[in-house]
C-alpha positions as CSV (number, residue, x, y, z in Angstrom):
1,M,18.8,-71.5,72.4
2,K,16.1,-73.1,70.5
3,A,19.2,-76.0,69.7
4,V,19.9,-76.6,73.3
5,N,16.4,-76.6,74.5
6,W,15.9,-78.9,71.9
7,L,19.0,-81.2,72.6
8,F,17.9,-81.2,76.5
9,D,14.1,-82.0,75.9
10,K,15.0,-84.9,72.8
11,I,18.4,-86.0,74.1
12,I,19.8,-85.5,77.6
13,V,16.4,-86.0,79.5
14,P,15.9,-89.5,78.2
15,I,19.6,-90.3,78.9
16,I,19.1,-89.0,82.6
17,V,16.0,-90.9,83.2
18,A,17.2,-94.4,81.3
19,L,20.6,-94.0,83.4
20,L,18.5,-93.0,87.0
21,I,16.8,-96.7,87.1
22,P,19.9,-98.7,87.6
23,I,22.3,-96.2,89.6
24,A,18.8,-96.4,91.8
25,T,18.8,-99.6,92.0
26,S,22.5,-100.1,92.9
27,I,22.2,-97.4,95.6
28,G,19.3,-99.3,97.3
29,S,21.1,-102.4,96.8
30,K,24.2,-101.6,98.4
31,A,22.6,-99.5,101.0
32,S,20.5,-102.7,102.0
33,T,22.6,-105.5,101.1
34,G,26.2,-104.4,101.1
35,N,26.4,-105.5,97.2
36,W,25.9,-103.1,94.5
37,L,24.5,-105.7,92.3
38,E,22.4,-108.0,94.3
39,W,19.2,-106.4,93.4
40,F,19.9,-106.8,89.6
41,A,20.6,-110.6,90.3
42,A,17.4,-110.6,92.4
43,T,15.1,-109.1,90.1
44,P,13.5,-111.0,87.4
45,K,14.0,-110.1,83.9
46,P,10.3,-109.7,83.5
47,V,10.6,-106.8,85.7
48,W,13.4,-105.3,83.6
49,V,11.7,-106.1,80.5
50,T,8.3,-103.9,81.9
51,V,10.5,-101.2,83.1
52,A,12.5,-100.8,79.6
53,I,9.5,-101.0,78.2
54,I,7.4,-98.6,80.3
55,L,10.4,-96.3,79.5
56,A,10.3,-96.6,76.0
57,L,6.8,-95.9,75.8
58,W,7.4,-92.6,78.0
59,I,10.2,-91.6,75.5
60,L,7.4,-92.5,72.0
61,V,4.7,-90.7,74.1
62,S,6.3,-87.6,75.0
63,A,7.9,-87.2,71.5
64,I,4.3,-87.7,69.9
65,H,3.0,-85.4,72.7
66,R,5.9,-82.9,71.6
67,R,5.2,-82.8,67.9
68,I,1.4,-82.4,68.5
69,K,2.2,-79.5,70.6
70,H,4.3,-77.9,67.7
71,L,2.0,-78.8,65.4
72,R,-0.8,-76.7,67.1
73,K,1.1,-73.9,67.1
74,E,2.0,-74.0,63.7
75,N,-1.5,-74.4,62.3
76,W,-2.3,-71.3,64.4
77,S,-2.5,-68.9,61.7
78,P,-2.1,-65.3,63.2
79,V,-3.3,-62.4,61.1
80,S,0.2,-60.9,59.6
81,I,0.5,-57.3,58.3
82,R,1.9,-57.4,55.0
83,F,2.7,-53.9,53.0
84,A,-0.2,-53.0,50.6
85,P,0.1,-50.3,48.3
86,S,-2.3,-47.2,48.4
87,G,-3.6,-48.2,45.0
88,G,-3.8,-51.7,45.6
89,W,-2.3,-54.4,43.6
90,R,-2.7,-55.7,39.6
91,T,-3.0,-59.2,38.9
92,I,-0.6,-59.0,35.5
93,D,0.3,-62.8,35.1
94,T,0.0,-66.3,36.5
95,I,2.8,-69.0,36.9
96,K,2.4,-72.7,37.6
97,Y,4.7,-74.0,40.3
98,A,4.8,-77.0,43.0
99,G,1.4,-77.8,40.9
100,V,-0.5,-75.0,42.3
101,I,-1.3,-71.5,40.8
102,W,0.5,-68.0,41.5
103,N,-0.6,-64.5,40.9
104,V,2.1,-62.2,40.1
105,R,1.0,-58.9,40.7
106,V,2.6,-55.4,40.8
107,P,1.5,-52.1,42.9
108,V,-1.0,-49.5,41.8
109,T,0.4,-46.2,42.1
110,D,-2.6,-44.0,42.6
111,C,-6.2,-43.9,43.2
112,T,-7.1,-43.8,39.2
113,F,-5.6,-47.1,39.4
114,K,-2.4,-46.6,36.8
115,L,0.1,-49.0,36.7
116,K,3.7,-47.4,37.2
117,E,5.4,-46.1,34.3
118,V,8.6,-47.9,34.8
119,L,8.2,-51.2,37.1
120,T,11.6,-52.7,38.2
121,P,11.9,-56.6,39.3
122,H,11.2,-56.0,43.0
123,D,8.0,-54.5,42.1
124,L,6.8,-57.6,41.2
125,D,5.0,-59.7,44.4
126,I,3.4,-62.6,44.6
127,E,0.6,-63.6,46.1
128,T,-0.4,-65.5,48.8
129,P,-1.6,-68.1,49.2
130,P,-1.4,-69.9,46.2
131,R,-4.6,-70.7,44.2
132,C,-6.3,-74.4,43.4
133,P,-5.0,-75.1,39.7
134,N,-8.8,-76.6,39.3
135,C,-11.1,-73.7,40.1
136,R,-8.8,-70.6,41.3
137,T,-9.9,-70.5,45.2
138,E,-7.1,-69.5,47.8
139,L,-6.0,-72.4,48.9
140,E,-5.7,-73.3,53.1
141,Q,-2.4,-74.4,54.6
142,A,-1.9,-76.8,57.6
143,Q,1.2,-79.0,58.4
144,S,0.6,-82.8,58.9
145,F,1.8,-84.8,61.5
146,W,4.9,-86.2,59.6
147,G,6.0,-82.3,58.9
148,W,4.6,-82.0,55.5
149,Y,2.6,-79.0,54.2
150,V,-0.9,-80.0,53.1
151,W,-2.4,-77.5,50.7
152,K,-6.2,-78.0,50.8
153,C,-9.2,-76.3,48.7
154,V,-12.2,-75.8,50.1
155,H,-14.4,-75.1,47.3
156,C,-13.3,-78.4,45.1
157,G,-11.3,-80.7,47.3
158,F,-8.1,-80.2,45.6
159,H,-5.0,-80.8,48.1
160,R,-1.7,-81.5,47.6
161,R,1.5,-82.3,49.7
162,N,4.7,-79.9,50.0
163,R,7.8,-80.3,51.9
164,E,7.8,-76.2,52.2
165,R,5.1,-73.8,53.2
166,Y,3.7,-71.8,50.8
167,Y,5.1,-68.8,52.0
168,K,8.8,-70.2,51.2
169,E,7.2,-71.5,48.1
170,A,6.1,-68.2,46.9
171,E,9.6,-66.4,47.5
172,R,10.9,-69.0,44.9
173,V,8.1,-68.3,42.3
174,G,9.3,-64.6,42.8
175,K,13.0,-65.3,42.0
176,I,11.6,-67.2,38.9
177,V,9.5,-64.0,37.8
178,R,12.3,-61.8,38.2
179,S,15.0,-63.8,36.9
180,K,12.6,-63.8,33.6
181,F,11.7,-60.5,33.9
182,E,15.2,-59.2,34.1
183,S,15.7,-61.6,31.3
184,Y,12.8,-59.8,29.2
185,Q,14.1,-56.2,30.2
186,S,17.7,-57.6,28.6
187,Q,16.1,-58.9,25.4
188,A,13.9,-55.4,25.0
189,K,17.2,-53.4,25.2
190,D,19.2,-55.3,22.9
191,R,16.5,-54.9,20.4
192,Q,16.8,-50.7,20.6
C-alpha cells in the first residue's frame, strides 16, 4: 500500500498536473477559435517558460515538504516497550562497531544478581542506544534531510553520521557477538 501511495504522490500526480495545462489550453483553443493549437501559437514563449518554472517549483516544493514531514515523523521518538528481565541486566563486555561503543549484556535471573548458570547465544543483548567512544554517554539519534542518521553526544559534542538507525546496527552487533560467543563455546567443547 505504501508503494502505491508513493507512486501516486511522487510520479502520477505531477505527470497529471503537467499534462492538464496543455490539455486545458488546447480545449480552450478549440472552443474559442475552432483550432486546437491556435492558443499555443499565440501564447508568447516567456509565458510557457514561466508556466514550466512554476510547475517545476511546485514539484520541488512539494517534494521538500513531503521530506520534511517524513523527517518530523521519523525523528519523533515515542516510548518503546522492550523486554527487561526481572533482575535487570549486567554488562559483560563492550564492542566497538560503526565508530561507537556497544554494551553487550546478559539478563540477571533473580534479585540476588547472580548470572544465569548456562548462557546461550540468545541470552546476549546489545544495549541501545550506543555510547560515545569519548565519554561513554548514551548517544541521541536524528535523521538528516538527506537520509543519513546523525548520532550525537550531549556531553562532549561527538557526532557521527550513519546510513542506518542504531537499532539496525545493534542487530548487526548482536550477530557478530553471537557468532564470537558460539565460536568460543565450540572451542571450549573441543578442549574438553
